[in-house]
N, C-alpha and C positions, 0 to 999 in steps of 0.2 A: 555687639557685632559691628564689623566694619567691612569694607570691600577692598579687594586687591584688583587693580585694573591691569589687564594684559591684552594688548592689541585691540583696545577700544571696548572690551567687554569687562564687566565687573563680576567678581567671584566672592562669595561670602567667606569671611574669616573671623576668628575670635581669639583673643588672648586668654589664657587660663594658667593658673599656678597650682602647685601641690598635686600634680598628676601622680597617682600611686605607682611607686617603683621608680619614679623619675623626679622626685622632690628636689634633688640637687640641681636640676636643670633650671629651677626658678620658673619665671613666667615663660610660657611657650605659645606658639601660634598654631592654631588648628585651622585648616582651610577645607573648603568643599572639594571633593574629589574631582569635580569638573574642572578645577584649576589645573590639576595634574594632567588631565586629559588634554587641556588646551596647550600646555607647555611641553609635553613630553617629546614631541617630534623635534622641536627646537632644542630642547635639552640634549637629546641624543646627537644633535648636530653641533654640540658644544657652543650653543648660543649663550653669550654672557648674561643677557637679561634673564633668560629662562633659568640659568644656573643661580643667579642672584636671588631670584624669587624662591626657588626650591630650597636654597640654603637657609631661608628664613622660616620655612615651614617645618614644624616638628611632626605633624600628623595630618593626613588627609582623611577627613570623615566622609561617610556615605553621602552621596548627593542628596541635598534637601534637609539634612539633619540640622545644620546650623540655622537655617531659616525657620525651623520650628522653635527656636530659642530655648533649648533645653537648659535646665538649671546647671550651675557649675558642678554640683554633685553628680548629676546624671551624665554630664559630659566627661567628667573624670572617670567614672565607672566604665563608660563606653570605650574611652581610650585605653584604660587599663586592661580591658578584656580583649582589645583588638590590636594592641601594639606589640 
């Protein structure tokens, strides 16, 4: 797990590969939904930084999930069921 910083606050993120149904995507980035909540107003205002961050994110997971450090298999299953 690593963190993406936006406006001085850090949000959990993680890279994962072989997501069911999206294997052709290769390695993708999953971020905490709180990141989306932080950038969405700026994103809707066409802010370039917010768009750049969102373009890097494949999926926003439920708040707190990444901090629980789920196994890759658990995270793949979660994304597969919710994407």
